[in-house]
C-alpha positions as CSV (number, residue, x, y, z in Angstrom):
1,M,0.0,0.1,0.0
2,T,1.4,3.5,-0.9
3,Q,1.9,5.9,2.0
4,E,0.8,9.2,0.3
5,R,0.0,12.1,2.6
6,T,-1.5,15.6,2.1
7,P,0.9,18.7,3.0
8,R,-0.5,18.5,6.6
9,G,0.1,15.0,7.0
10,Y,-3.3,13.5,6.5
11,P,-3.1,10.0,4.9
12,L,-4.5,9.7,1.2
13,P,-6.4,6.9,-0.2
14,H,-4.5,5.5,-3.4
15,P,-6.9,5.8,-6.7
16,T,-6.2,2.2,-7.6
17,H,-6.9,0.6,-4.1
18,L,-10.2,-0.9,-3.3
19,L,-12.1,1.1,-0.5
20,S,-11.4,-1.9,1.8
21,D,-7.8,-1.4,1.4
22,D,-8.0,2.3,2.5
23,V,-10.8,2.6,4.8
24,H,-8.4,2.6,7.9
25,R,-6.5,5.5,6.2
26,L,-9.8,7.4,5.2
27,R,-10.9,7.0,9.0
28,E,-7.4,8.3,10.3
29,A,-7.6,11.3,8.0
30,I,-11.3,12.2,9.1
31,T,-10.2,11.8,12.7
32,R,-7.3,13.9,12.5
33,I,-9.2,16.7,10.3
34,D,-11.9,16.8,13.0
35,A,-9.3,17.1,15.9
36,D,-7.7,19.9,14.0
37,I,-10.8,21.7,13.5
38,T,-11.9,21.3,17.1
39,E,-8.5,22.8,18.1
40,A,-8.7,25.7,15.8
41,A,-12.4,26.3,17.0
42,Q,-11.2,26.3,20.7
43,Q,-8.3,28.8,20.1
44,H,-10.9,30.8,17.8
45,S,-13.1,30.8,21.0
46,S,-10.4,32.0,23.2
47,V,-9.0,34.8,21.0
48,S,-12.5,35.9,20.5
49,T,-13.1,36.1,24.3
50,F,-9.8,38.0,24.9
51,L,-10.6,40.5,22.1
52,S,-14.1,41.3,23.5
53,G,-12.8,41.9,26.9
54,A,-10.2,44.1,25.4
55,I,-12.8,46.1,23.5
56,D,-15.1,46.5,26.5
57,G,-12.2,47.9,28.4
58,L,-11.4,50.2,26.0
59,A,-14.9,51.4,25.6
60,A,-14.7,51.9,29.4
61,E,-11.7,53.6,29.4
62,Q,-13.3,56.1,26.3
63,S,-16.1,56.5,28.4
64,A,-14.2,57.8,31.6
65,T,-12.0,60.1,29.2
66,D,-15.0,61.5,27.6
67,R,-16.7,62.2,31.1
68,Y,-13.5,63.8,32.2
69,V,-13.0,66.1,29.3
70,H,-16.5,67.0,29.6
71,R,-16.0,68.2,33.2
72,L,-12.9,70.2,32.1
73,R,-15.0,71.9,29.3
74,L,-17.7,72.7,31.9
75,R,-14.9,74.3,34.2
76,A,-13.4,76.2,31.6
77,L,-16.8,77.7,30.5
78,H,-17.6,78.6,34.1
79,G,-14.1,80.2,34.5
80,Y,-12.7,78.0,37.0
81,D,-9.0,78.3,37.4
82,F,-6.9,75.3,36.9
């Protein structure tokens, strides 16, 4: 049996083999692909959670900055000395 593989290392069936000869290779390939997709989805979820938290933090900082600038402008309008 030929040991052909994809660039990612998944086993490929050989075009001239019977399905019964390659069924184990196909099962291995599908199992490995599924594991890779599951890992990628978990990494995506982790990155997405991190980015959501970072965006929320930035939004809170922007809001606090806006309130501070607004107070400074009000003080300047009312003639307060800094």
